[in-house]
C-alpha positions as a Markdown table, in Angstrom:
| # | Residue | x | y | z |
|---|---|---|---|---|
| 1 | Met | 0.0 | 0.0 | 0.0 |
| 2 | Asn | 1.3 | 3.4 | -1.0 |
| 3 | Ile | 0.4 | 5.6 | 1.9 |
| 4 | Asp | 0.7 | 8.8 | -0.1 |
| 5 | Asp | -1.8 | 7.5 | -2.6 |
| 6 | His | -4.2 | 6.6 | 0.2 |
| 7 | Ile | -3.9 | 10.0 | 1.8 |
| 8 | Leu | -4.6 | 11.6 | -1.5 |
| 9 | Leu | -7.7 | 9.5 | -2.1 |
| 10 | Trp | -9.1 | 10.0 | 1.4 |
| 11 | Lys | -8.5 | 13.8 | 1.0 |
| 12 | Ser | -10.6 | 13.8 | -2.2 |
| 13 | Ala | -13.3 | 11.4 | -1.0 |
| 14 | Thr | -16.9 | 12.2 | -0.1 |
| 15 | Ile | -17.8 | 10.6 | 3.2 |
| 16 | Gln | -21.2 | 9.5 | 4.5 |
| 17 | Val | -21.5 | 7.8 | 7.9 |
| 18 | Phe | -24.4 | 5.3 | 7.9 |
| 19 | Asp | -24.4 | 4.0 | 11.5 |
| 20 | Ile | -22.5 | 3.9 | 14.8 |
| 21 | Arg | -23.2 | 1.1 | 17.2 |
| 22 | Tyr | -22.0 | 0.1 | 20.7 |
| 23 | Ile | -22.0 | -3.7 | 21.1 |
| 24 | Lys | -21.2 | -5.9 | 24.1 |
| 25 | Ile | -20.9 | -9.7 | 23.6 |
| 26 | His | -20.7 | -12.0 | 26.7 |
| 27 | Gly | -18.5 | -15.0 | 26.7 |
| 28 | Asp | -21.4 | -17.4 | 27.1 |
| 29 | Glu | -23.2 | -16.1 | 23.9 |
| 30 | Gln | -23.2 | -18.0 | 20.7 |
| 31 | Pro | -20.5 | -16.8 | 18.1 |
| 32 | Ser | -21.9 | -14.0 | 16.0 |
| 33 | Ser | -21.6 | -13.5 | 12.3 |
| 34 | Tyr | -22.3 | -10.3 | 10.4 |
| 35 | Arg | -22.0 | -9.3 | 6.8 |
| 36 | Leu | -21.1 | -5.7 | 6.5 |
| 37 | Pro | -23.6 | -3.6 | 4.5 |
| 38 | Ala | -21.0 | -0.9 | 4.1 |
| 39 | Ser | -17.3 | -0.4 | 4.9 |
| 40 | Gly | -16.6 | -0.4 | 8.6 |
| 41 | Phe | -14.3 | 0.1 | 11.5 |
| 42 | Leu | -14.5 | -2.1 | 14.6 |
| 43 | Tyr | -12.8 | -0.5 | 17.6 |
| 44 | Ala | -12.4 | -2.8 | 20.7 |
| 45 | Ile | -12.4 | -1.0 | 24.0 |
| 46 | Lys | -12.5 | -4.0 | 26.4 |
| 47 | Gly | -12.1 | -7.8 | 26.3 |
| 48 | Lys | -10.5 | -10.4 | 23.9 |
| 49 | Ala | -11.9 | -12.5 | 21.1 |
| 50 | Asn | -11.1 | -14.1 | 17.8 |
| 51 | Val | -12.3 | -12.1 | 14.7 |
| 52 | Ile | -12.5 | -13.7 | 11.3 |
| 53 | Leu | -12.7 | -11.4 | 8.3 |
| 54 | Asp | -13.5 | -13.3 | 5.1 |
| 55 | Asn | -11.7 | -16.5 | 6.4 |
| 56 | Lys | -8.7 | -14.5 | 7.7 |
| 57 | Ser | -8.3 | -14.9 | 11.4 |
| 58 | Tyr | -7.2 | -12.2 | 13.8 |
| 59 | Lys | -6.8 | -11.9 | 17.6 |
| 60 | Ile | -8.4 | -8.7 | 18.9 |
| 61 | Glu | -8.3 | -7.1 | 22.3 |
| 62 | Ser | -8.6 | -3.7 | 24.0 |
| 63 | Phe | -7.5 | -0.8 | 21.8 |
| 64 | Asn | -7.4 | -2.8 | 18.6 |
| 65 | Ile | -9.0 | -1.5 | 15.5 |
| 66 | Ala | -10.1 | -3.5 | 12.5 |
| 67 | His | -11.2 | -2.4 | 9.1 |
| 68 | Ala | -13.1 | -4.3 | 6.4 |
| 69 | Gly | -15.0 | -3.4 | 3.2 |
| 70 | Lys | -18.6 | -3.7 | 2.2 |
| 71 | Gly | -19.8 | -7.3 | 1.9 |
| 72 | Ser | -17.1 | -8.7 | 4.1 |
| 73 | Cys | -18.1 | -11.4 | 6.6 |
| 74 | Leu | -17.3 | -10.5 | 10.2 |
| 75 | His | -17.3 | -13.5 | 12.5 |
| 76 | Ile | -16.6 | -13.1 | 16.3 |
| 77 | Ser | -15.9 | -16.1 | 18.5 |
| 78 | Ala | -13.9 | -17.3 | 21.5 |
| 79 | Val | -14.8 | -14.3 | 23.5 |
| 80 | Glu | -13.0 | -14.2 | 26.9 |
| 81 | Asn | -15.5 | -13.0 | 29.6 |
| 82 | Ser | -16.9 | -10.2 | 27.3 |
| 83 | Leu | -16.0 | -8.1 | 24.3 |
| 84 | Glu | -17.1 | -4.4 | 24.1 |
| 85 | Tyr | -16.6 | -2.5 | 20.8 |
| 86 | Tyr | -17.9 | 0.2 | 18.6 |
| 87 | Leu | -18.8 | -0.4 | 15.0 |
| 88 | Ile | -18.7 | 2.5 | 12.5 |
| 89 | Leu | -20.3 | 1.9 | 9.1 |
| 90 | Tyr | -19.6 | 4.4 | 6.4 |
| 91 | Lys | -19.4 | 5.0 | 2.6 |
| 92 | Ala | -16.6 | 6.8 | 0.8 |
| 93 | Thr | -16.6 | 7.7 | -2.9 |
| 94 | Leu | -14.9 | 10.0 | -5.3 |
| 95 | Pro | -17.0 | 12.7 | -6.9 |
| 96 | Ile | -17.9 | 11.9 | -10.5 |
| 97 | Thr | -16.2 | 15.2 | -11.5 |
| 98 | Ser | -12.8 | 13.8 | -10.3 |
| 99 | Arg | -10.0 | 13.5 | -12.8 |
| 100 | Lys | -9.7 | 10.2 | -14.7 |
| 101 | Asp | -6.4 | 9.4 | -13.2 |
| 102 | Met | -7.9 | 9.8 | -9.7 |
| 103 | Leu | -10.8 | 7.6 | -10.5 |
| 104 | Ala | -8.4 | 5.0 | -11.9 |
| 105 | Leu | -6.3 | 5.1 | -8.8 |
| 106 | Trp | -9.4 | 4.7 | -6.6 |
| 107 | Glu | -10.5 | 1.6 | -8.6 |
| 108 | Arg | -7.0 | 0.2 | -8.3 |
| 109 | Glu | -6.3 | 0.8 | -4.6 |
| 110 | Lys | -9.9 | 0.5 | -3.3 |
| 111 | Pro | -9.0 | 2.0 | 0.1 |
| 112 | Val | -12.5 | 1.4 | 1.5 |
| 113 | Gln | -12.2 | -2.4 | 0.8 |
| 114 | Leu | -8.9 | -3.0 | 2.6 |
| 115 | Gln | -8.6 | -5.3 | 5.5 |
| 116 | Tyr | -6.3 | -4.8 | 8.5 |
| 117 | Val | -6.2 | -5.1 | 12.3 |
| 118 | Phe | -3.6 | -3.3 | 14.5 |
| 119 | Gln | -3.0 | -1.9 | 18.0 |
| 120 | Val | -3.6 | 1.8 | 18.0 |
| 121 | Thr | -1.4 | 4.4 | 19.8 |
| 122 | Asn | -3.0 | 7.3 | 21.6 |
| 123 | Ala | -5.8 | 4.9 | 22.4 |
| 124 | Leu | -7.5 | 7.1 | 24.9 |
| 125 | Thr | -7.7 | 10.1 | 22.6 |
| 126 | Leu | -9.1 | 7.9 | 19.8 |
| 127 | Gln | -11.6 | 6.2 | 22.1 |
| 128 | Glu | -12.8 | 9.6 | 23.4 |
| 129 | Lys | -13.5 | 10.7 | 19.8 |
| 130 | Ile | -15.4 | 7.5 | 19.0 |
| 131 | Glu | -17.4 | 7.7 | 22.1 |
| 132 | Thr | -18.3 | 11.4 | 21.3 |
| 133 | Met | -19.2 | 10.3 | 17.8 |
| 134 | His | -21.6 | 7.7 | 19.2 |
| 135 | Arg | -23.3 | 10.2 | 21.6 |
| 136 | Glu | -23.7 | 12.7 | 18.8 |
| 137 | Trp | -25.1 | 10.1 | 16.5 |
| 138 | Leu | -27.8 | 9.1 | 19.0 |
| 139 | Lys | -29.0 | 12.7 | 19.0 |
| 140 | Gln | -30.4 | 12.2 | 15.5 |
| 141 | Asn | -30.1 | 15.8 | 14.4 |
| 142 | Asn | -28.3 | 17.5 | 11.6 |
| 143 | Leu | -25.8 | 19.4 | 13.8 |
| 144 | Gly | -24.9 | 16.2 | 15.7 |
| 145 | His | -24.4 | 14.3 | 12.5 |
| 146 | Phe | -22.3 | 17.1 | 11.1 |
| 147 | His | -20.1 | 16.8 | 14.2 |
| 148 | Val | -19.9 | 13.0 | 13.6 |
| 149 | Lys | -18.6 | 13.6 | 10.1 |
| 150 | Ala | -16.0 | 16.1 | 11.4 |
| 151 | Leu | -14.8 | 13.6 | 14.0 |
| 152 | Phe | -14.7 | 10.8 | 11.4 |
| 153 | Tyr | -12.1 | 12.8 | 9.3 |
| 154 | Gln | -10.0 | 13.2 | 12.4 |
| 155 | Ile | -10.1 | 9.5 | 13.1 |
| 156 | Ile | -9.1 | 8.7 | 9.5 |
| 157 | Tyr | -6.2 | 11.1 | 9.9 |
| 158 | Glu | -5.0 | 9.3 | 13.1 |
| 159 | Leu | -5.3 | 5.9 | 11.5 |
| 160 | Leu | -3.5 | 6.8 | 8.3 |
| 161 | Gln | -0.7 | 8.2 | 10.4 |
| 162 | Gln | -0.4 | 5.1 | 12.5 |
| 163 | Leu | -0.7 | 2.8 | 9.5 |
| 164 | His | 2.3 | 4.5 | 8.0 |
| 165 | Gln | 4.4 | 4.5 | 11.2 |
| 166 | Gln | 3.7 | 0.9 | 12.2 |
| 167 | His | 4.0 | -0.6 | 8.8 |
| 168 | Val | 0.7 | -2.5 | 9.2 |
| 169 | Asn | 0.1 | -5.5 | 7.0 |
| 170 | Val | -2.8 | -4.3 | 4.8 |
| 171 | Gln | -4.6 | -6.8 | 2.6 |
| 172 | Gln | -6.9 | -6.4 | -0.4 |
| 173 | Pro | -9.6 | -9.0 | -0.1 |
| 174 | Asp | -10.1 | -11.4 | -3.0 |
| 175 | Pro | -13.6 | -10.8 | -4.5 |
| 176 | Val | -13.6 | -14.3 | -6.0 |
| 177 | Glu | -13.0 | -15.9 | -2.5 |
| 178 | Gln | -15.6 | -13.6 | -1.0 |
| 179 | Ile | -18.2 | -14.7 | -3.6 |
| 180 | Gln | -17.3 | -18.4 | -3.2 |
| 181 | Asn | -17.6 | -18.1 | 0.6 |
| 182 | Tyr | -20.9 | -16.3 | 0.4 |
| 183 | Ile | -22.4 | -18.9 | -2.1 |
| 184 | Asp | -21.1 | -21.8 | 0.1 |
| 185 | Val | -23.2 | -20.5 | 3.0 |
| 186 | Tyr | -26.2 | -18.7 | 1.4 |
| 187 | Tyr | -26.8 | -20.9 | -1.7 |
| 188 | Ser | -30.4 | -21.3 | -0.7 |
| 189 | Leu | -31.1 | -17.6 | -1.1 |
| 190 | Pro | -31.9 | -15.7 | -4.3 |
| 191 | Ile | -28.4 | -14.8 | -5.7 |
| 192 | Thr | -27.6 | -12.9 | -8.8 |
| 193 | Arg | -24.4 | -11.3 | -10.1 |
| 194 | Glu | -26.0 | -7.9 | -9.5 |
| 195 | Ser | -26.7 | -8.6 | -5.9 |
| 196 | Leu | -23.2 | -9.9 | -5.4 |
| 197 | Ala | -21.6 | -6.9 | -7.1 |
| 198 | Gln | -23.7 | -4.5 | -5.0 |
| 199 | Met | -22.9 | -6.4 | -1.8 |
| 200 | Leu | -19.1 | -6.3 | -2.5 |
| 201 | Asn | -19.1 | -2.8 | -4.0 |
| 202 | Tyr | -17.8 | -3.9 | -7.4 |
| 203 | Ser | -19.2 | -3.7 | -10.9 |
| 204 | Val | -20.9 | -6.7 | -12.4 |
| 205 | Pro | -18.5 | -7.0 | -15.4 |
| 206 | Tyr | -15.5 | -6.9 | -12.9 |
| 207 | Ile | -16.6 | -9.7 | -10.6 |
| 208 | Ala | -17.8 | -11.8 | -13.6 |
| 209 | Lys | -14.4 | -11.4 | -15.3 |
| 210 | Gln | -12.4 | -12.0 | -12.2 |
| 211 | Phe | -14.4 | -15.1 | -11.3 |
| 212 | Lys | -14.1 | -16.6 | -14.8 |
| 213 | Gln | -10.4 | -16.0 | -14.9 |
| 214 | Lys | -9.7 | -17.5 | -11.5 |
| 215 | Thr | -12.1 | -20.5 | -11.6 |
| 216 | Gly | -12.7 | -21.2 | -15.2 |
| 217 | Arg | -16.4 | -21.0 | -14.8 |
| 218 | Ser | -19.2 | -18.4 | -14.4 |
| 219 | Ile | -20.6 | -17.3 | -11.1 |
| 220 | Ile | -24.0 | -18.9 | -12.0 |
| 221 | Asp | -22.3 | -22.2 | -12.9 |
| 222 | Tyr | -20.6 | -22.2 | -9.5 |
| 223 | Leu | -23.9 | -21.5 | -7.7 |
| 224 | Ile | -25.6 | -24.3 | -9.6 |
| 225 | Gln | -22.8 | -26.7 | -8.8 |
| 226 | Ile | -23.0 | -25.9 | -5.0 |
| 227 | Arg | -26.8 | -26.2 | -5.1 |
| 228 | Ile | -26.7 | -29.6 | -6.9 |
| 229 | Gln | -24.0 | -30.9 | -4.4 |
| 230 | Lys | -26.2 | -29.9 | -1.5 |
| 231 | Ala | -29.3 | -31.4 | -3.1 |
| 232 | Arg | -27.4 | -34.7 | -3.5 |
| 233 | Gln | -26.5 | -34.8 | 0.1 |
| 234 | Leu | -30.1 | -34.1 | 1.2 |
| 235 | Leu | -31.4 | -36.8 | -1.2 |
| 236 | Ile | -29.0 | -39.4 | 0.2 |
| 237 | His | -29.0 | -38.5 | 3.9 |
| 238 | Thr | -32.5 | -37.2 | 4.6 |
| 239 | Thr | -36.1 | -38.2 | 4.0 |
| 240 | Leu | -37.2 | -34.8 | 2.8 |
| 241 | Ser | -39.7 | -34.6 | 0.0 |
| 242 | Leu | -38.6 | -33.4 | -3.4 |
| 243 | Gln | -40.3 | -30.1 | -2.8 |
| 244 | Glu | -38.5 | -29.6 | 0.4 |
| 245 | Val | -35.1 | -30.5 | -1.1 |
| 246 | Ala | -35.7 | -28.1 | -4.0 |
| 247 | Ser | -36.7 | -25.3 | -1.7 |
| 248 | Ser | -33.7 | -26.0 | 0.6 |
| 249 | Val | -31.2 | -25.4 | -2.2 |
| 250 | Gly | -32.9 | -22.4 | -3.6 |
| 251 | Tyr | -35.4 | -23.7 | -6.2 |
| 252 | Glu | -39.1 | -23.1 | -5.5 |
| 253 | Asp | -40.1 | -24.5 | -8.9 |
| 254 | Val | -39.8 | -28.3 | -8.5 |
| 255 | Ser | -40.1 | -29.0 | -12.2 |
| 256 | Tyr | -37.2 | -26.6 | -12.9 |
| 257 | Phe | -35.2 | -28.2 | -10.1 |
| 258 | Ile | -35.7 | -31.7 | -11.7 |
| 259 | Arg | -34.6 | -30.5 | -15.1 |
| 260 | Ile | -31.4 | -28.8 | -13.8 |
| 261 | Phe | -30.6 | -31.7 | -11.5 |
| 262 | Lys | -30.8 | -34.1 | -14.4 |
| 263 | Lys | -28.8 | -31.8 | -16.6 |
| 264 | His | -25.9 | -31.8 | -14.2 |
| 265 | Ser | -26.2 | -35.3 | -12.6 |
| 266 | Gly | -27.4 | -37.4 | -15.5 |
| 267 | Leu | -30.3 | -38.7 | -13.4 |
| 268 | Thr | -33.6 | -37.4 | -12.1 |
| 269 | Pro | -33.5 | -36.7 | -8.3 |
| 270 | Met | -35.7 | -39.7 | -7.5 |
| 271 | Lys | -33.6 | -42.1 | -9.6 |
| 272 | Phe | -30.5 | -40.6 | -8.0 |
| 273 | Lys | -32.0 | -41.2 | -4.5 |
| 274 | Gln | -32.8 | -44.8 | -5.3 |
| 275 | Gln | -29.2 | -45.6 | -6.2 |
| 276 | Pro | -27.2 | -43.6 | -3.6 |
| 277 | Asn | -24.2 | -46.0 | -3.5 |
| 278 | Gln | -23.6 | -45.7 | -7.2 |
| 279 | Tyr | -24.2 | -42.0 | -7.8 |
| 280 | Lys | -20.6 | -41.2 | -8.3 |
| 281 | Ser | -20.4 | -43.6 | -11.2 |
| 282 | Tyr | -23.0 | -41.7 | -13.3 |
| 283 | Arg | -21.4 | -39.4 | -15.7 |
| 284 | Pro | -23.2 | -36.0 | -15.8 |
| 285 | Met | -24.8 | -35.0 | -19.1 |
| 286 | Tyr | -23.4 | -31.5 | -18.8 |
| 287 | Arg | -19.9 | -31.0 | -17.4 |
| 288 | Leu | -18.8 | -27.7 | -16.0 |
| 289 | Ser | -15.7 | -26.9 | -18.0 |
| 290 | Leu | -12.8 | -24.5 | -18.0 |
| 291 | Ser | -13.0 | -21.5 | -20.2 |
| 292 | Asn | -10.7 | -23.1 | -22.8 |
| 293 | Asp | -12.4 | -26.6 | -22.6 |
| 294 | Lys | -15.4 | -26.9 | -24.9 |
| 295 | Lys | -15.8 | -30.7 | -24.9 |
| 296 | Trp | -19.3 | -32.0 | -24.3 |
| 297 | Ile | -20.3 | -35.5 | -23.2 |
| 298 | Gln | -24.0 | -35.4 | -23.9 |
| 299 | His | -26.7 | -32.7 | -24.3 |
| 300 | Tyr | -29.9 | -32.7 | -22.4 |
| 301 | Ile | -32.7 | -30.5 | -23.7 |
| 302 | Ser | -35.0 | -29.0 | -21.0 |
| 303 | Asn | -38.0 | -30.5 | -22.8 |
| 304 | Asp | -38.0 | -34.0 | -21.3 |
| 305 | Asn | -39.3 | -35.6 | -24.5 |
| 306 | Tyr | -36.3 | -34.7 | -26.6 |
| 307 | Tyr | -32.6 | -35.8 | -26.3 |
| 308 | Gln | -29.7 | -35.0 | -28.6 |
| 309 | Tyr | -26.5 | -37.0 | -28.7 |
| 310 | Lys | -23.4 | -36.0 | -30.5 |
| 311 | Gln | -22.5 | -39.1 | -32.6 |
| 312 | Lys | -20.1 | -39.0 | -35.6 |
| 313 | Gly | -20.9 | -35.3 | -36.2 |
| 314 | Asp | -24.7 | -35.9 | -36.6 |
| 315 | Leu | -27.4 | -34.3 | -34.6 |
| 316 | Leu | -30.1 | -37.0 | -34.1 |
| 317 | Met | -33.6 | -36.0 | -33.3 |
| 318 | Asn | -36.5 | -38.0 | -31.9 |
| 319 | Lys | -37.7 | -40.3 | -34.7 |
| 320 | Lys | -41.4 | -39.4 | -34.2 |
| 321 | Thr | -40.7 | -35.9 | -35.5 |
| 322 | Lys | -42.9 | -35.3 | -38.6 |
| 323 | Ser | -42.1 | -33.1 | -41.5 |
| 324 | Ser | -45.3 | -31.3 | -41.0 |
| 325 | Met | -43.9 | -29.9 | -37.8 |
| 326 | Met | -41.1 | -28.2 | -39.7 |
| 327 | Thr | -43.5 | -26.7 | -42.1 |
| 328 | Thr | -45.8 | -25.5 | -39.3 |
| 329 | Leu | -42.9 | -23.9 | -37.4 |
| 330 | Leu | -41.6 | -22.2 | -40.4 |
| 331 | Leu | -45.0 | -20.9 | -41.3 |
| 332 | Cys | -45.7 | -19.6 | -37.8 |
| 333 | Phe | -42.3 | -17.9 | -37.6 |
| 334 | Thr | -42.7 | -16.3 | -41.0 |
| 335 | Leu | -46.1 | -14.9 | -40.1 |
| 336 | Leu | -45.0 | -13.9 | -36.6 |
| 337 | Leu | -42.0 | -12.0 | -37.9 |
| 338 | Ser | -43.9 | -10.5 | -40.8 |
| 339 | Ala | -46.2 | -9.0 | -38.1 |
| 340 | Cys | -43.1 | -7.4 | -36.7 |
| 341 | Ser | -42.0 | -5.9 | -40.0 |
| 342 | Gly | -41.8 | -2.1 | -40.3 |
| 343 | Ser | -44.5 | -1.9 | -43.1 |
| 344 | Ala | -47.2 | -4.3 | -44.2 |
| 345 | Met | -46.9 | -5.7 | -47.8 |
| 346 | Ile | -49.9 | -6.4 | -50.1 |
| 347 | Thr | -49.9 | -8.7 | -53.1 |
| 348 | Thr | -52.1 | -7.4 | -56.0 |
| 349 | Asn | -54.0 | -9.5 | -58.5 |
| 350 | Asn | -51.3 | -9.0 | -61.1 |
| 351 | Gly | -48.7 | -10.5 | -58.8 |
| 352 | Glu | -47.0 | -7.2 | -57.9 |
| 353 | Thr | -46.1 | -6.5 | -54.3 |
| 354 | Lys | -46.4 | -3.0 | -52.9 |
| 355 | Ala | -46.4 | -1.3 | -49.5 |
| 356 | Ala | -49.6 | -0.7 | -47.7 |
| 357 | Thr | -51.0 | 2.8 | -48.3 |
| 358 | Asn | -51.4 | 3.5 | -44.6 |
| 359 | Gln | -47.7 | 4.1 | -44.1 |
| 360 | Ala | -48.1 | 7.1 | -41.9 |
| 361 | Ala | -49.9 | 5.0 | -39.2 |
| 362 | Glu | -47.2 | 2.3 | -39.5 |
| 363 | Val | -44.4 | 4.8 | -38.9 |
| 364 | Gln | -46.1 | 6.2 | -35.8 |
| 365 | Ser | -46.7 | 2.8 | -34.2 |
| 366 | Thr | -43.6 | 1.1 | -32.6 |
| 367 | Thr | -45.5 | -1.9 | -31.3 |
| 368 | Lys | -48.2 | -4.3 | -32.4 |
| 369 | Ile | -50.6 | -6.7 | -30.7 |
| 370 | Val | -50.3 | -10.4 | -31.6 |
| 371 | Ser | -52.7 | -13.1 | -30.3 |
| 372 | Thr | -50.9 | -16.1 | -28.7 |
| 373 | Val | -51.8 | -19.1 | -26.6 |
| 374 | Lys | -51.2 | -16.8 | -23.6 |
| 375 | Gly | -53.5 | -14.1 | -24.9 |
| 376 | Asp | -52.7 | -10.9 | -26.6 |
| 377 | Val | -49.0 | -9.8 | -26.4 |
| 378 | Glu | -47.7 | -6.4 | -27.4 |
| 379 | Ile | -44.4 | -6.9 | -29.3 |
| 380 | Pro | -42.1 | -4.5 | -31.1 |
| 381 | Val | -42.8 | -3.7 | -34.7 |
| 382 | Asp | -39.2 | -4.1 | -35.6 |
| 383 | Pro | -37.4 | -6.1 | -32.9 |
| 384 | Lys | -33.6 | -5.8 | -32.9 |
| 385 | Arg | -32.6 | -8.2 | -30.1 |
| 386 | Val | -34.5 | -11.4 | -30.3 |
| 387 | Val | -33.8 | -14.2 | -27.8 |
| 388 | Thr | -35.0 | -17.8 | -28.1 |
| 389 | Asp | -34.5 | -20.8 | -25.9 |
| 390 | Thr | -35.7 | -23.3 | -28.5 |
| 391 | Tyr | -35.9 | -22.1 | -32.1 |
| 392 | Pro | -32.6 | -20.5 | -33.3 |
| 393 | Gly | -32.6 | -22.7 | -36.4 |
| 394 | Phe | -35.9 | -21.5 | -37.6 |
| 395 | Leu | -35.0 | -17.9 | -36.9 |
| 396 | Leu | -31.8 | -18.3 | -38.9 |
| 397 | Thr | -33.8 | -19.8 | -41.8 |
| 398 | Leu | -35.8 | -16.6 | -41.9 |
| 399 | Asp | -32.5 | -14.5 | -41.8 |
| 400 | Ile | -33.2 | -13.4 | -38.2 |
| 401 | Lys | -30.1 | -13.9 | -36.1 |
| 402 | Pro | -30.9 | -14.2 | -32.4 |
| 403 | Val | -28.7 | -12.4 | -29.9 |
| 404 | Gly | -29.0 | -15.3 | -27.5 |
| 405 | Thr | -30.0 | -18.9 | -27.3 |
| 406 | Gln | -29.0 | -22.2 | -25.8 |
| 407 | Glu | -25.7 | -23.6 | -27.0 |
| 408 | Leu | -26.8 | -27.1 | -27.6 |
| 409 | Tyr | -29.1 | -26.1 | -30.4 |
| 410 | Met | -26.2 | -24.4 | -32.3 |
| 411 | Lys | -24.1 | -27.6 | -32.2 |
| 412 | Ser | -25.7 | -28.9 | -35.4 |
| 413 | Pro | -23.3 | -29.0 | -38.3 |
| 414 | Tyr | -25.9 | -27.0 | -40.2 |
| 415 | Leu | -25.7 | -24.1 | -37.8 |
| 416 | Lys | -22.1 | -24.1 | -36.7 |
| 417 | Asp | -21.2 | -21.4 | -39.1 |
| 418 | Tyr | -23.7 | -19.0 | -37.6 |
| 419 | Asn | -22.4 | -19.0 | -34.0 |
| 420 | Glu | -20.6 | -15.7 | -34.2 |
| 421 | Gly | -22.4 | -12.9 | -32.3 |
| 422 | Ile | -24.8 | -15.3 | -30.4 |
| 423 | Thr | -24.6 | -15.4 | -26.6 |
| 424 | Tyr | -25.4 | -18.7 | -24.9 |
| 425 | Phe | -27.5 | -18.4 | -21.7 |
| 426 | Glu | -28.3 | -22.0 | -20.8 |
| 427 | Asp | -30.9 | -21.9 | -18.0 |
| 428 | Ser | -29.8 | -18.6 | -16.5 |
| 429 | Leu | -32.5 | -15.9 | -16.4 |
| 430 | Glu | -29.9 | -13.5 | -15.3 |
| 431 | Ala | -28.0 | -14.0 | -18.5 |
| 432 | Val | -31.2 | -13.4 | -20.5 |
| 433 | Val | -31.6 | -10.1 | -18.7 |
| 434 | Asp | -28.0 | -9.1 | -19.5 |
| 435 | Leu | -28.9 | -9.6 | -23.3 |
| 436 | Lys | -31.5 | -6.8 | -23.0 |
| 437 | Pro | -33.9 | -8.5 | -25.4 |
| 438 | Asp | -36.8 | -6.6 | -27.0 |
| 439 | Leu | -38.6 | -9.9 | -27.9 |
| 440 | Ile | -38.4 | -13.5 | -26.5 |
| 441 | Ile | -39.7 | -16.5 | -28.4 |
| 442 | Thr | -40.0 | -19.7 | -26.3 |
| 443 | Gly | -41.3 | -23.2 | -26.7 |
| 444 | Asp | -41.3 | -23.9 | -22.9 |
| 445 | Glu | -44.5 | -23.0 | -21.2 |
| 446 | Lys | -42.9 | -23.4 | -17.8 |
| 447 | Lys | -40.5 | -20.5 | -18.6 |
| 448 | Tyr | -43.0 | -18.2 | -20.1 |
| 449 | Glu | -43.9 | -16.3 | -16.9 |
| 450 | Ala | -40.2 | -15.7 | -16.0 |
| 451 | Phe | -39.4 | -14.6 | -19.6 |
| 452 | Ser | -42.4 | -12.3 | -19.8 |
| 453 | Lys | -41.1 | -10.3 | -16.9 |
| 454 | Ile | -38.0 | -9.6 | -18.8 |
| 455 | Ala | -39.4 | -8.6 | -22.3 |
| 456 | Pro | -42.4 | -9.2 | -24.5 |
| 457 | Thr | -42.6 | -13.0 | -24.9 |
| 458 | Val | -44.4 | -15.2 | -27.5 |
| 459 | Leu | -45.0 | -18.8 | -26.5 |
| 460 | Ile | -45.0 | -21.2 | -29.5 |
| 461 | Pro | -45.6 | -24.7 | -28.0 |
| 462 | Phe | -43.2 | -27.4 | -29.3 |
| 463 | Thr | -45.9 | -29.8 | -30.6 |
| 464 | Leu | -45.8 | -32.2 | -33.5 |
| 465 | Glu | -49.2 | -31.6 | -34.8 |
| 466 | Met | -50.8 | -28.4 | -36.0 |
| 467 | Asp | -53.5 | -28.3 | -33.4 |
| 468 | Glu | -56.1 | -25.6 | -32.7 |
| 469 | Thr | -53.6 | -23.5 | -30.9 |
| 470 | Trp | -51.4 | -23.4 | -33.9 |
| 471 | Arg | -54.3 | -22.8 | -36.3 |
| 472 | Ser | -55.6 | -19.9 | -34.3 |
| 473 | Leu | -52.2 | -18.3 | -34.1 |
| 474 | Val | -51.6 | -18.8 | -37.9 |
| 475 | Glu | -55.0 | -17.4 | -38.8 |
| 476 | Tyr | -54.6 | -14.4 | -36.6 |
| 477 | Leu | -51.1 | -13.6 | -38.0 |
| 478 | Ile | -52.4 | -14.0 | -41.6 |
| 479 | Lys | -55.1 | -11.4 | -40.8 |
| 480 | Arg | -52.4 | -9.1 | -39.3 |
| 481 | Lys | -50.3 | -9.5 | -42.4 |
| 482 | Thr | -53.0 | -8.7 | -44.9 |
């Protein structure tokens, strides 16, 4: 740590104190854990204990001060008799008008994320200032809080001076380790890259890149791996129902849990439970791989009726598939996407094609209503970012290149030349959100509700026959077209 850089950054920072607490822990109390919602100082005034900051252990006693960044896990144990301390939570940022070199320095040094523990000098002076801060904070008035802010700067001055004089070992926490530690404990909670980034005070692209570089997999892949591991343990060692197991590992939708469990374990949860002594011998259908390892063993489609196996370069489909399905799908896509075109086309009796006369109305309207099996859906007239979980081949046939789809569908030798520019999202709704779609086309009814909360979504059921649902959709789109 370059102390001069840190002094410069603190001098330029904007400070906001969030909370000041006085806490006393007795030796007979259970160990306490706390995830910091903001950067914080812990100042011990009496007693001894073990303090763990993100798996790094420290001994703390009277007149010790500890610092940790937002999202760090603070665990206090082995308290001797009692431990009394103050906890100061704050936020420090650089003004957006700061010079670029200063902003870059802040991102590189991250002074508010540093971890350290040391014995302070002038302990009584520092303690008096912190106690005064606490009293002023409890007054809950503007003048008192202004006094708190003034005292906070004085404390920072004292600490920077002592850090420099005592050559304290200062550590920058590893965000990848912090994410792994958090997921290992809180895997059953709703977790997204956005929530992790906000918790750790980093940007989403930064933590995603760092995690991928260090582990060879995405954050969501790691989360799924941990959840499946925990689910296996519950299936083998407990008598919990399938719903209880799914809920315990973070999946409220049992059908989705079954699909993702089978995708990563090669067996449904119940079959896995029936053969607990052999589960290690089953090869998963999808293998979490390193970033430079693209080998696949088998591909499992989320629709339980269809499997694809990679054999001698061929993509084999279910033998019951009829050619009429291909025609139906192409027809529906053609009509659906024609309804999205910028201007309607009319064919005259002499075979000439011309634009509809009501062009002014077409220009004014940016959306249209299409009738689907889920009711009327308002979709863009000219979608630019189409995402599909099931039908990339049909879209490409119509010269519509999706911005996102599932990778297994693009493994066909007929589609392999069209992969560039397409992002693969597997079963991650978070990845779909990142694609910023303006239209989603799905064949999975179970995913419709989730997709429809992200963007306008059209459900086209993946059926083999042109039933009444298909016919009503086709008839409607024909009318829209003409």
